[in-house]
CHARMM internal coordinates of N, CA and C (Angstrom, degrees):
IC EDIT
DIST 1 N 1 CA 1.4422
DIST 1 CA 1 C 1.5679
ANGL 1 N 1 CA 1 C 113.00
DIST 1 C 2 N 1.2566
ANGL 1 CA 1 C 2 N 115.42
DIHE 1 N 1 CA 1 C 2 N 152.45
DIST 2 N 2 CA 1.4780
ANGL 1 C 2 N 2 CA 121.09
DIHE 1 CA 1 C 2 N 2 CA 178.03
DIST 2 CA 2 C 1.5066
ANGL 2 N 2 CA 2 C 107.67
DIHE 1 C 2 N 2 CA 2 C -89.27
DIST 2 C 3 N 1.3559
ANGL 2 CA 2 C 3 N 110.17
DIHE 2 N 2 CA 2 C 3 N 111.83
DIST 3 N 3 CA 1.5121
ANGL 2 C 3 N 3 CA 114.58
DIHE 2 CA 2 C 3 N 3 CA 176.58
DIST 3 CA 3 C 1.4814
ANGL 3 N 3 CA 3 C 114.59
DIHE 2 C 3 N 3 CA 3 C -98.13
DIST 3 C 4 N 1.2721
ANGL 3 CA 3 C 4 N 120.11
DIHE 3 N 3 CA 3 C 4 N 7.23
DIST 4 N 4 CA 1.4751
ANGL 3 C 4 N 4 CA 124.34
DIHE 3 CA 3 C 4 N 4 CA -179.19
DIST 4 CA 4 C 1.5412
ANGL 4 N 4 CA 4 C 111.53
DIHE 3 C 4 N 4 CA 4 C -98.43
DIST 4 C 5 N 1.2771
ANGL 4 CA 4 C 5 N 115.15
DIHE 4 N 4 CA 4 C 5 N 31.79
DIST 5 N 5 CA 1.4371
ANGL 4 C 5 N 5 CA 117.16
DIHE 4 CA 4 C 5 N 5 CA 176.72
DIST 5 CA 5 C 1.5081
ANGL 5 N 5 CA 5 C 114.31
DIHE 4 C 5 N 5 CA 5 C -82.90
DIST 5 C 6 N 1.3280
ANGL 5 CA 5 C 6 N 115.62
DIHE 5 N 5 CA 5 C 6 N 144.92
DIST 6 N 6 CA 1.3590
ANGL 5 C 6 N 6 CA 119.99
DIHE 5 CA 5 C 6 N 6 CA -177.97
DIST 6 CA 6 C 1.5886
ANGL 6 N 6 CA 6 C 111.65
DIHE 5 C 6 N 6 CA 6 C -142.07
DIST 6 C 7 N 1.2665
ANGL 6 CA 6 C 7 N 121.14
DIHE 6 N 6 CA 6 C 7 N 144.27
DIST 7 N 7 CA 1.4309
ANGL 6 C 7 N 7 CA 123.42
DIHE 6 CA 6 C 7 N 7 CA -178.43
DIST 7 CA 7 C 1.4597
ANGL 7 N 7 CA 7 C 109.77
DIHE 6 C 7 N 7 CA 7 C -74.07
DIST 7 C 8 N 1.3767
ANGL 7 CA 7 C 8 N 118.59
DIHE 7 N 7 CA 7 C 8 N -28.62
DIST 8 N 8 CA 1.4141
ANGL 7 C 8 N 8 CA 121.57
DIHE 7 CA 7 C 8 N 8 CA -177.75
DIST 8 CA 8 C 1.5116
ANGL 8 N 8 CA 8 C 116.38
DIHE 7 C 8 N 8 CA 8 C -100.21
DIST 8 C 9 N 1.3771
ANGL 8 CA 8 C 9 N 113.44
DIHE 8 N 8 CA 8 C 9 N 22.79
DIST 9 N 9 CA 1.4363
ANGL 8 C 9 N 9 CA 120.64
DIHE 8 CA 8 C 9 N 9 CA 176.00
DIST 9 CA 9 C 1.4290
ANGL 9 N 9 CA 9 C 106.03
DIHE 8 C 9 N 9 CA 9 C -74.82
DIST 9 C 10 N 1.4084
ANGL 9 CA 9 C 10 N 119.31
DIHE 9 N 9 CA 9 C 10 N 172.11
DIST 10 N 10 CA 1.4688
ANGL 9 C 10 N 10 CA 120.56
DIHE 9 CA 9 C 10 N 10 CA -176.81
DIST 10 CA 10 C 1.5278
ANGL 10 N 10 CA 10 C 114.33
DIHE 9 C 10 N 10 CA 10 C -77.08
DIST 10 C 11 N 1.4026
ANGL 10 CA 10 C 11 N 116.09
DIHE 10 N 10 CA 10 C 11 N -5.04
DIST 11 N 11 CA 1.4176
ANGL 10 C 11 N 11 CA 121.00
DIHE 10 CA 10 C 11 N 11 CA 174.06
DIST 11 CA 11 C 1.5192
ANGL 11 N 11 CA 11 C 109.38
DIHE 10 C 11 N 11 CA 11 C -103.84
DIST 11 C 12 N 1.4293
ANGL 11 CA 11 C 12 N 116.30
DIHE 11 N 11 CA 11 C 12 N 15.23
DIST 12 N 12 CA 1.4467
ANGL 11 C 12 N 12 CA 120.02
DIHE 11 CA 11 C 12 N 12 CA 178.55
DIST 12 CA 12 C 1.5221
ANGL 12 N 12 CA 12 C 109.21
DIHE 11 C 12 N 12 CA 12 C -116.23
DIST 12 C 13 N 1.2987
ANGL 12 CA 12 C 13 N 113.09
DIHE 12 N 12 CA 12 C 13 N -136.04
DIST 13 N 13 CA 1.4760
ANGL 12 C 13 N 13 CA 121.35
DIHE 12 CA 12 C 13 N 13 CA -169.52
DIST 13 CA 13 C 1.6882
ANGL 13 N 13 CA 13 C 102.03
DIHE 12 C 13 N 13 CA 13 C -70.90
DIST 13 C 14 N 1.2935
ANGL 13 CA 13 C 14 N 117.49
DIHE 13 N 13 CA 13 C 14 N -40.68
DIST 14 N 14 CA 1.4759
ANGL 13 C 14 N 14 CA 118.79
DIHE 13 CA 13 C 14 N 14 CA -176.84
DIST 14 CA 14 C 1.6054
ANGL 14 N 14 CA 14 C 109.93
DIHE 13 C 14 N 14 CA 14 C -61.99
DIST 14 C 15 N 1.2306
ANGL 14 CA 14 C 15 N 119.56
DIHE 14 N 14 CA 14 C 15 N -43.15
DIST 15 N 15 CA 1.4516
ANGL 14 C 15 N 15 CA 127.05
DIHE 14 CA 14 C 15 N 15 CA 176.73
DIST 15 CA 15 C 1.4767
ANGL 15 N 15 CA 15 C 107.79
DIHE 14 C 15 N 15 CA 15 C -58.00
DIST 15 C 16 N 1.3453
ANGL 15 CA 15 C 16 N 119.46
DIHE 15 N 15 CA 15 C 16 N -47.15
DIST 16 N 16 CA 1.4887
ANGL 15 C 16 N 16 CA 124.52
DIHE 15 CA 15 C 16 N 16 CA -175.14
DIST 16 CA 16 C 1.5033
ANGL 16 N 16 CA 16 C 106.04
DIHE 15 C 16 N 16 CA 16 C -65.63
DIST 16 C 17 N 1.2460
ANGL 16 CA 16 C 17 N 118.81
DIHE 16 N 16 CA 16 C 17 N -43.67
DIST 17 N 17 CA 1.4865
ANGL 16 C 17 N 17 CA 122.85
DIHE 16 CA 16 C 17 N 17 CA -176.93
DIST 17 CA 17 C 1.4975
ANGL 17 N 17 CA 17 C 110.04
DIHE 16 C 17 N 17 CA 17 C -66.41
DIST 17 C 18 N 1.3231
ANGL 17 CA 17 C 18 N 118.16
DIHE 17 N 17 CA 17 C 18 N -43.27
DIST 18 N 18 CA 1.4966
ANGL 17 C 18 N 18 CA 122.68
DIHE 17 CA 17 C 18 N 18 CA 175.19
DIST 18 CA 18 C 1.5049
ANGL 18 N 18 CA 18 C 108.70
DIHE 17 C 18 N 18 CA 18 C -59.38
DIST 18 C 19 N 1.2469
ANGL 18 CA 18 C 19 N 122.34
DIHE 18 N 18 CA 18 C 19 N -51.15
DIST 19 N 19 CA 1.4492
ANGL 18 C 19 N 19 CA 127.02
DIHE 18 CA 18 C 19 N 19 CA 177.85
DIST 19 CA 19 C 1.5841
ANGL 19 N 19 CA 19 C 113.48
DIHE 18 C 19 N 19 CA 19 C -58.18
DIST 19 C 20 N 1.2680
ANGL 19 CA 19 C 20 N 114.13
DIHE 19 N 19 CA 19 C 20 N -43.73
DIST 20 N 20 CA 1.4653
ANGL 19 C 20 N 20 CA 117.91
DIHE 19 CA 19 C 20 N 20 CA 177.56
DIST 20 CA 20 C 1.6311
ANGL 20 N 20 CA 20 C 111.52
DIHE 19 C 20 N 20 CA 20 C -67.62
DIST 20 C 21 N 1.3135
ANGL 20 CA 20 C 21 N 118.38
DIHE 20 N 20 CA 20 C 21 N -42.98
DIST 21 N 21 CA 1.3840
ANGL 20 C 21 N 21 CA 119.32
DIHE 20 CA 20 C 21 N 21 CA 179.06
DIST 21 CA 21 C 1.5106
ANGL 21 N 21 CA 21 C 111.16
DIHE 20 C 21 N 21 CA 21 C -67.20
DIST 21 C 22 N 1.3633
ANGL 21 CA 21 C 22 N 115.32
DIHE 21 N 21 CA 21 C 22 N -36.40
DIST 22 N 22 CA 1.4889
ANGL 21 C 22 N 22 CA 118.82
DIHE 21 CA 21 C 22 N 22 CA 176.54
DIST 22 CA 22 C 1.5194
ANGL 22 N 22 CA 22 C 111.81
DIHE 21 C 22 N 22 CA 22 C -60.54
DIST 22 C 23 N 1.3578
ANGL 22 CA 22 C 23 N 113.50
DIHE 22 N 22 CA 22 C 23 N -45.43
DIST 23 N 23 CA 1.4392
ANGL 22 C 23 N 23 CA 117.38
DIHE 22 CA 22 C 23 N 23 CA -176.78
DIST 23 CA 23 C 1.5607
ANGL 23 N 23 CA 23 C 110.45
DIHE 22 C 23 N 23 CA 23 C -67.81
DIST 23 C 24 N 1.3629
ANGL 23 CA 23 C 24 N 116.56
DIHE 23 N 23 CA 23 C 24 N -43.15
DIST 24 N 24 CA 1.4128
ANGL 23 C 24 N 24 CA 119.32
DIHE 23 CA 23 C 24 N 24 CA 176.78
DIST 24 CA 24 C 1.5562
ANGL 24 N 24 CA 24 C 114.33
DIHE 23 C 24 N 24 CA 24 C -59.23
DIST 24 C 25 N 1.3108
ANGL 24 CA 24 C 25 N 114.64
DIHE 24 N 24 CA 24 C 25 N -42.06
DIST 25 N 25 CA 1.4343
ANGL 24 C 25 N 25 CA 119.92
DIHE 24 CA 24 C 25 N 25 CA 178.46
DIST 25 CA 25 C 1.5305
ANGL 25 N 25 CA 25 C 110.51
DIHE 24 C 25 N 25 CA 25 C -61.71
DIST 25 C 26 N 1.2575
ANGL 25 CA 25 C 26 N 118.78
DIHE 25 N 25 CA 25 C 26 N -44.19
DIST 26 N 26 CA 1.4988
ANGL 25 C 26 N 26 CA 126.15
DIHE 25 CA 25 C 26 N 26 CA -178.68
DIST 26 CA 26 C 1.5717
ANGL 26 N 26 CA 26 C 104.28
DIHE 25 C 26 N 26 CA 26 C -63.82
DIST 26 C 27 N 1.3022
ANGL 26 CA 26 C 27 N 117.10
DIHE 26 N 26 CA 26 C 27 N -42.99
DIST 27 N 27 CA 1.5577
ANGL 26 C 27 N 27 CA 118.45
DIHE 26 CA 26 C 27 N 27 CA -178.88
DIST 27 CA 27 C 1.5372
ANGL 27 N 27 CA 27 C 107.98
DIHE 26 C 27 N 27 CA 27 C -66.13
DIST 27 C 28 N 1.2887
ANGL 27 CA 27 C 28 N 119.96
DIHE 27 N 27 CA 27 C 28 N -42.53
DIST 28 N 28 CA 1.4070
ANGL 27 C 28 N 28 CA 122.69
DIHE 27 CA 27 C 28 N 28 CA 179.00
DIST 28 CA 28 C 1.5192
ANGL 28 N 28 CA 28 C 114.49
DIHE 27 C 28 N 28 CA 28 C -63.67
DIST 28 C 29 N 1.3094
ANGL 28 CA 28 C 29 N 115.11
DIHE 28 N 28 CA 28 C 29 N -41.96
DIST 29 N 29 CA 1.4600
ANGL 28 C 29 N 29 CA 123.14
DIHE 28 CA 28 C 29 N 29 CA 178.57
DIST 29 CA 29 C 1.6060
ANGL 29 N 29 CA 29 C 109.95
DIHE 28 C 29 N 29 CA 29 C -64.19
DIST 29 C 30 N 1.3135
ANGL 29 CA 29 C 30 N 116.01
DIHE 29 N 29 CA 29 C 30 N -43.65
DIST 30 N 30 CA 1.3947
ANGL 29 C 30 N 30 CA 117.04
DIHE 29 CA 29 C 30 N 30 CA -177.63
DIST 30 CA 30 C 1.4933
ANGL 30 N 30 CA 30 C 112.31
DIHE 29 C 30 N 30 CA 30 C -72.84
DIST 30 C 31 N 1.3736
ANGL 30 CA 30 C 31 N 117.23
DIHE 30 N 30 CA 30 C 31 N -30.73
DIST 31 N 31 CA 1.4560
ANGL 30 C 31 N 31 CA 122.22
DIHE 30 CA 30 C 31 N 31 CA 178.48
DIST 31 CA 31 C 1.5608
ANGL 31 N 31 CA 31 C 109.14
DIHE 30 C 31 N 31 CA 31 C -68.18
DIST 31 C 32 N 1.2696
ANGL 31 CA 31 C 32 N 118.45
DIHE 31 N 31 CA 31 C 32 N -42.51
DIST 32 N 32 CA 1.4400
ANGL 31 C 32 N 32 CA 125.27
DIHE 31 CA 31 C 32 N 32 CA 178.97
DIST 32 CA 32 C 1.5151
ANGL 32 N 32 CA 32 C 111.21
DIHE 31 C 32 N 32 CA 32 C -62.14
DIST 32 C 33 N 1.3917
ANGL 32 CA 32 C 33 N 113.58
DIHE 32 N 32 CA 32 C 33 N -44.62
DIST 33 N 33 CA 1.4416
ANGL 32 C 33 N 33 CA 122.24
DIHE 32 CA 32 C 33 N 33 CA 178.04
DIST 33 CA 33 C 1.5217
ANGL 33 N 33 CA 33 C 110.12
DIHE 32 C 33 N 33 CA 33 C -59.20
DIST 33 C 34 N 1.3674
ANGL 33 CA 33 C 34 N 113.88
DIHE 33 N 33 CA 33 C 34 N -49.26
DIST 34 N 34 CA 1.4960
ANGL 33 C 34 N 34 CA 120.72
DIHE 33 CA 33 C 34 N 34 CA -175.12
DIST 34 CA 34 C 1.5476
ANGL 34 N 34 CA 34 C 111.03
DIHE 33 C 34 N 34 CA 34 C -62.60
DIST 34 C 35 N 1.3613
ANGL 34 CA 34 C 35 N 115.49
DIHE 34 N 34 CA 34 C 35 N -40.92
DIST 35 N 35 CA 1.4647
ANGL 34 C 35 N 35 CA 118.81
DIHE 34 CA 34 C 35 N 35 CA 176.76
DIST 35 CA 35 C 1.5255
ANGL 35 N 35 CA 35 C 114.78
DIHE 34 C 35 N 35 CA 35 C -63.10
DIST 35 C 36 N 1.3802
ANGL 35 CA 35 C 36 N 111.55
DIHE 35 N 35 CA 35 C 36 N -35.50
DIST 36 N 36 CA 1.5381
ANGL 35 C 36 N 36 CA 118.28
DIHE 35 CA 35 C 36 N 36 CA -179.50
DIST 36 CA 36 C 1.5613
ANGL 36 N 36 CA 36 C 103.88
DIHE 35 C 36 N 36 CA 36 C -69.87
DIST 36 C 37 N 1.3076
ANGL 36 CA 36 C 37 N 125.59
DIHE 36 N 36 CA 36 C 37 N -41.20
DIST 37 N 37 CA 1.3778
ANGL 36 C 37 N 37 CA 127.57
DIHE 36 CA 36 C 37 N 37 CA -178.01
DIST 37 CA 37 C 1.5595
ANGL 37 N 37 CA 37 C 111.59
DIHE 36 C 37 N 37 CA 37 C -65.85
DIST 37 C 38 N 1.3391
ANGL 37 CA 37 C 38 N 110.39
DIHE 37 N 37 CA 37 C 38 N -43.17
DIST 38 N 38 CA 1.5081
ANGL 37 C 38 N 38 CA 115.22
DIHE 37 CA 37 C 38 N 38 CA 176.62
DIST 38 CA 38 C 1.4708
ANGL 38 N 38 CA 38 C 110.77
DIHE 37 C 38 N 38 CA 38 C -62.36
DIST 38 C 39 N 1.3090
ANGL 38 CA 38 C 39 N 124.03
DIHE 38 N 38 CA 38 C 39 N -42.76
DIST 39 N 39 CA 1.4015
ANGL 38 C 39 N 39 CA 127.63
DIHE 38 CA 38 C 39 N 39 CA -176.67
DIST 39 CA 39 C 1.4974
ANGL 39 N 39 CA 39 C 109.91
DIHE 38 C 39 N 39 CA 39 C -66.19
DIST 39 C 40 N 1.3116
ANGL 39 CA 39 C 40 N 116.30
DIHE 39 N 39 CA 39 C 40 N -43.19
DIST 40 N 40 CA 1.4786
ANGL 39 C 40 N 40 CA 120.34
DIHE 39 CA 39 C 40 N 40 CA -176.83
DIST 40 CA 40 C 1.6234
ANGL 40 N 40 CA 40 C 108.58
DIHE 39 C 40 N 40 CA 40 C -66.40
DIST 40 C 41 N 1.3928
ANGL 40 CA 40 C 41 N 118.39
DIHE 40 N 40 CA 40 C 41 N -41.15
DIST 41 N 41 CA 1.4132
ANGL 40 C 41 N 41 CA 119.01
DIHE 40 CA 40 C 41 N 41 CA 178.04
DIST 41 CA 41 C 1.5034
ANGL 41 N 41 CA 41 C 113.20
DIHE 40 C 41 N 41 CA 41 C -81.71
DIST 41 C 42 N 1.3156
ANGL 41 CA 41 C 42 N 121.98
DIHE 41 N 41 CA 41 C 42 N -11.77
DIST 42 N 42 CA 1.4346
ANGL 41 C 42 N 42 CA 123.55
DIHE 41 CA 41 C 42 N 42 CA 179.48
DIST 42 CA 42 C 1.4644
ANGL 42 N 42 CA 42 C 107.93
DIHE 41 C 42 N 42 CA 42 C -82.11
DIST 42 C 43 N 1.2963
ANGL 42 CA 42 C 43 N 122.18
DIHE 42 N 42 CA 42 C 43 N -21.00
DIST 43 N 43 CA 1.4741
ANGL 42 C 43 N 43 CA 128.06
DIHE 42 CA 42 C 43 N 43 CA 177.88
DIST 43 CA 43 C 1.4582
ANGL 43 N 43 CA 43 C 110.70
DIHE 42 C 43 N 43 CA 43 C -94.88
DIST 43 C 44 N 1.3751
ANGL 43 CA 43 C 44 N 119.57
DIHE 43 N 43 CA 43 C 44 N -3.90
DIST 44 N 44 CA 1.4022
ANGL 43 C 44 N 44 CA 122.11
DIHE 43 CA 43 C 44 N 44 CA 176.30
DIST 44 CA 44 C 1.5131
ANGL 44 N 44 CA 44 C 111.78
DIHE 43 C 44 N 44 CA 44 C -102.49
DIST 44 C 45 N 1.2212
ANGL 44 CA 44 C 45 N 120.73
DIHE 44 N 44 CA 44 C 45 N 142.11
DIST 45 N 45 CA 1.4599
ANGL 44 C 45 N 45 CA 123.13
DIHE 44 CA 44 C 45 N 45 CA 179.13
DIST 45 CA 45 C 1.5348
ANGL 45 N 45 CA 45 C 111.49
DIHE 44 C 45 N 45 CA 45 C -141.69
DIST 45 C 46 N 1.3155
ANGL 45 CA 45 C 46 N 112.33
DIHE 45 N 45 CA 45 C 46 N 161.92
DIST 46 N 46 CA 1.4704
ANGL 45 C 46 N 46 CA 121.54
DIHE 45 CA 45 C 46 N 46 CA -174.35
DIST 46 CA 46 C 1.5674
ANGL 46 N 46 CA 46 C 109.27
DIHE 45 C 46 N 46 CA 46 C -116.73
DIST 46 C 47 N 1.3198
ANGL 46 CA 46 C 47 N 110.31
DIHE 46 N 46 CA 46 C 47 N 153.60
DIST 47 N 47 CA 1.4970
ANGL 46 C 47 N 47 CA 118.03
DIHE 46 CA 46 C 47 N 47 CA 176.98
DIST 47 CA 47 C 1.5561
ANGL 47 N 47 CA 47 C 111.63
DIHE 46 C 47 N 47 CA 47 C -117.83
DIST 47 C 48 N 1.2594
ANGL 47 CA 47 C 48 N 125.05
DIHE 47 N 47 CA 47 C 48 N 129.54
DIST 48 N 48 CA 1.3974
ANGL 47 C 48 N 48 CA 126.11
DIHE 47 CA 47 C 48 N 48 CA -177.82
DIST 48 CA 48 C 1.4902
ANGL 48 N 48 CA 48 C 109.08
DIHE 47 C 48 N 48 CA 48 C -86.95
DIST 48 C 49 N 1.3169
ANGL 48 CA 48 C 49 N 114.44
DIHE 48 N 48 CA 48 C 49 N 127.36
DIST 49 N 49 CA 1.5092
ANGL 48 C 49 N 49 CA 118.01
DIHE 48 CA 48 C 49 N 49 CA 179.08
DIST 49 CA 49 C 1.5616
ANGL 49 N 49 CA 49 C 108.05
DIHE 48 C 49 N 49 CA 49 C -111.50
DIST 49 C 50 N 1.2213
ANGL 49 CA 49 C 50 N 115.96
DIHE 49 N 49 CA 49 C 50 N 138.80
DIST 50 N 50 CA 1.4685
ANGL 49 C 50 N 50 CA 124.29
DIHE 49 CA 49 C 50 N 50 CA 175.50
DIST 50 CA 50 C 1.5587
ANGL 50 N 50 CA 50 C 109.54
DIHE 49 C 50 N 50 CA 50 C 57.41
DIST 50 C 51 N 1.2451
ANGL 50 CA 50 C 51 N 118.59
DIHE 50 N 50 CA 50 C 51 N 58.92
DIST 51 N 51 CA 1.4687
ANGL 50 C 51 N 51 CA 122.12
DIHE 50 CA 50 C 51 N 51 CA -174.17
DIST 51 CA 51 C 1.4860
ANGL 51 N 51 CA 51 C 114.13
DIHE 50 C 51 N 51 CA 51 C -69.86
DIST 51 C 52 N 1.3117
ANGL 51 CA 51 C 52 N 120.97
DIHE 51 N 51 CA 51 C 52 N -18.19
DIST 52 N 52 CA 1.4262
ANGL 51 C 52 N 52 CA 123.22
DIHE 51 CA 51 C 52 N 52 CA 174.54
DIST 52 CA 52 C 1.5257
ANGL 52 N 52 CA 52 C 116.43
DIHE 51 C 52 N 52 CA 52 C -68.70
DIST 52 C 53 N 1.3300
ANGL 52 CA 52 C 53 N 116.09
DIHE 52 N 52 CA 52 C 53 N -23.00
DIST 53 N 53 CA 1.4578
ANGL 52 C 53 N 53 CA 116.51
DIHE 52 CA 52 C 53 N 53 CA -179.49
DIST 53 CA 53 C 1.5261
ANGL 53 N 53 CA 53 C 114.01
DIHE 52 C 53 N 53 CA 53 C -100.45
DIST 53 C 54 N 1.2959
ANGL 53 CA 53 C 54 N 117.33
DIHE 53 N 53 CA 53 C 54 N 14.87
DIST 54 N 54 CA 1.5394
ANGL 53 C 54 N 54 CA 120.92
DIHE 53 CA 53 C 54 N 54 CA 176.24
DIST 54 CA 54 C 1.5282
ANGL 54 N 54 CA 54 C 107.38
DIHE 53 C 54 N 54 CA 54 C -77.91
DIST 54 C 55 N 1.3161
ANGL 54 CA 54 C 55 N 115.11
DIHE 54 N 54 CA 54 C 55 N 132.65
DIST 55 N 55 CA 1.4544
ANGL 54 C 55 N 55 CA 123.64
DIHE 54 CA 54 C 55 N 55 CA 177.66
DIST 55 CA 55 C 1.4399
ANGL 55 N 55 CA 55 C 111.61
DIHE 54 C 55 N 55 CA 55 C -97.54
DIST 55 C 56 N 1.3313
ANGL 55 CA 55 C 56 N 118.38
DIHE 55 N 55 CA 55 C 56 N 159.36
DIST 56 N 56 CA 1.4922
ANGL 55 C 56 N 56 CA 122.81
DIHE 55 CA 55 C 56 N 56 CA -176.36
DIST 56 CA 56 C 1.5437
ANGL 56 N 56 CA 56 C 108.08
DIHE 55 C 56 N 56 CA 56 C -58.90
DIST 56 C 57 N 1.3039
ANGL 56 CA 56 C 57 N 117.94
DIHE 56 N 56 CA 56 C 57 N -61.81
DIST 57 N 57 CA 1.4626
ANGL 56 C 57 N 57 CA 121.85
DIHE 56 CA 56 C 57 N 57 CA -175.00
DIST 57 CA 57 C 1.5342
ANGL 57 N 57 CA 57 C 108.69
DIHE 56 C 57 N 57 CA 57 C -125.56
DIST 57 C 58 N 1.3838
ANGL 57 CA 57 C 58 N 112.51
DIHE 57 N 57 CA 57 C 58 N 98.68
DIST 58 N 58 CA 1.4429
ANGL 57 C 58 N 58 CA 116.50
DIHE 57 CA 57 C 58 N 58 CA -176.01
DIST 58 CA 58 C 1.5536
ANGL 58 N 58 CA 58 C 108.66
DIHE 57 C 58 N 58 CA 58 C -149.23
DIST 58 C 59 N 1.2163
ANGL 58 CA 58 C 59 N 120.80
DIHE 58 N 58 CA 58 C 59 N 142.84
DIST 59 N 59 CA 1.5309
ANGL 58 C 59 N 59 CA 122.06
DIHE 58 CA 58 C 59 N 59 CA 179.52
DIST 59 CA 59 C 1.5059
ANGL 59 N 59 CA 59 C 108.28
DIHE 58 C 59 N 59 CA 59 C -82.84
DIST 59 C 60 N 1.3182
ANGL 59 CA 59 C 60 N 121.20
DIHE 59 N 59 CA 59 C 60 N -4.32
DIST 60 N 60 CA 1.4128
ANGL 59 C 60 N 60 CA 124.50
DIHE 59 CA 59 C 60 N 60 CA -178.34
DIST 60 CA 60 C 1.5146
ANGL 60 N 60 CA 60 C 108.98
DIHE 59 C 60 N 60 CA 60 C -90.72
DIST 60 C 61 N 1.2969
ANGL 60 CA 60 C 61 N 116.98
DIHE 60 N 60 CA 60 C 61 N -5.94
DIST 61 N 61 CA 1.5321
ANGL 60 C 61 N 61 CA 119.89
DIHE 60 CA 60 C 61 N 61 CA 178.16
DIST 61 CA 61 C 1.5229
ANGL 61 N 61 CA 61 C 114.25
DIHE 60 C 61 N 61 CA 61 C -61.51
DIST 61 C 62 N 1.2160
ANGL 61 CA 61 C 62 N 115.89
DIHE 61 N 61 CA 61 C 62 N -27.29
DIST 62 N 62 CA 1.4887
ANGL 61 C 62 N 62 CA 119.41
DIHE 61 CA 61 C 62 N 62 CA 175.72
DIST 62 CA 62 C 1.4901
ANGL 62 N 62 CA 62 C 115.45
DIHE 61 C 62 N 62 CA 62 C -62.58
DIST 62 C 63 N 1.2967
ANGL 62 CA 62 C 63 N 115.36
DIHE 62 N 62 CA 62 C 63 N -25.21
DIST 63 N 63 CA 1.5132
ANGL 62 C 63 N 63 CA 118.94
DIHE 62 CA 62 C 63 N 63 CA 177.21
DIST 63 CA 63 C 1.4451
ANGL 63 N 63 CA 63 C 113.97
DIHE 62 C 63 N 63 CA 63 C -69.31
DIST 63 C 64 N 1.4046
ANGL 63 CA 63 C 64 N 116.11
DIHE 63 N 63 CA 63 C 64 N -20.51
DIST 64 N 64 CA 1.4277
ANGL 63 C 64 N 64 CA 119.79
DIHE 63 CA 63 C 64 N 64 CA 178.92
DIST 64 CA 64 C 1.5272
ANGL 64 N 64 CA 64 C 119.21
DIHE 63 C 64 N 64 CA 64 C -81.34
DIST 64 C 65 N 1.3338
ANGL 64 CA 64 C 65 N 111.95
DIHE 64 N 64 CA 64 C 65 N -6.45
DIST 65 N 65 CA 1.4630
ANGL 64 C 65 N 65 CA 119.98
DIHE 64 CA 64 C 65 N 65 CA 178.36
DIST 65 CA 65 C 1.5207
ANGL 65 N 65 CA 65 C 109.27
DIHE 64 C 65 N 65 CA 65 C -100.64
DIST 65 C 66 N 1.3448
ANGL 65 CA 65 C 66 N 117.21
DIHE 65 N 65 CA 65 C 66 N 124.57
DIST 66 N 66 CA 1.4185
ANGL 65 C 66 N 66 CA 125.18
DIHE 65 CA 65 C 66 N 66 CA 177.17
DIST 66 CA 66 C 1.5035
ANGL 66 N 66 CA 66 C 114.46
DIHE 65 C 66 N 66 CA 66 C -108.76
DIST 66 C 67 N 1.2685
ANGL 66 CA 66 C 67 N 122.80
DIHE 66 N 66 CA 66 C 67 N 125.83
DIST 67 N 67 CA 1.4688
ANGL 66 C 67 N 67 CA 122.42
DIHE 66 CA 66 C 67 N 67 CA 179.75
DIST 67 CA 67 C 1.4984
ANGL 67 N 67 CA 67 C 110.34
DIHE 66 C 67 N 67 CA 67 C -77.68
DIST 67 C 68 N 1.3383
ANGL 67 CA 67 C 68 N 111.26
DIHE 67 N 67 CA 67 C 68 N 120.47
DIST 68 N 68 CA 1.4381
ANGL 67 C 68 N 68 CA 119.21
DIHE 67 CA 67 C 68 N 68 CA -179.46
DIST 68 CA 68 C 1.5321
ANGL 68 N 68 CA 68 C 108.99
DIHE 67 C 68 N 68 CA 68 C -103.82
DIST 68 C 69 N 1.2772
ANGL 68 CA 68 C 69 N 116.03
DIHE 68 N 68 CA 68 C 69 N 117.38
DIST 69 N 69 CA 1.4872
ANGL 68 C 69 N 69 CA 116.54
DIHE 68 CA 68 C 69 N 69 CA -179.23
DIST 69 CA 69 C 1.4622
ANGL 69 N 69 CA 69 C 109.28
DIHE 68 C 69 N 69 CA 69 C -110.09
DIST 69 C 70 N 1.3253
ANGL 69 CA 69 C 70 N 111.26
DIHE 69 N 69 CA 69 C 70 N 139.70
DIST 70 N 70 CA 1.5548
ANGL 69 C 70 N 70 CA 117.90
DIHE 69 CA 69 C 70 N 70 CA 177.44
DIST 70 CA 70 C 1.5172
ANGL 70 N 70 CA 70 C 108.43
DIHE 69 C 70 N 70 CA 70 C -91.00
DIST 70 C 71 N 1.2839
ANGL 70 CA 70 C 71 N 115.73
DIHE 70 N 70 CA 70 C 71 N 133.05
DIST 71 N 71 CA 1.4657
ANGL 70 C 71 N 71 CA 125.71
DIHE 70 CA 70 C 71 N 71 CA 176.44
DIST 71 CA 71 C 1.4294
ANGL 71 N 71 CA 71 C 115.57
DIHE 70 C 71 N 71 CA 71 C -109.96
END
COOR INIT
IC SEED 1 N 1 CA 1 C
IC BUILD
């Protein structure tokens, strides 16, 4: 039998707490990063140029959108 078992070994409570804290910190980091990306793109807008020549399904439609940046 293995007599060297401990409740505070890395495969016990300590390991579970480390894994939980790691996952929560990753979740917090990705949430903050996602909010920053949404804020940056929410303040950015586009202007449509020459709307009458836009076709229904065309890869050239992206040329009609111009990025307008506020300074």
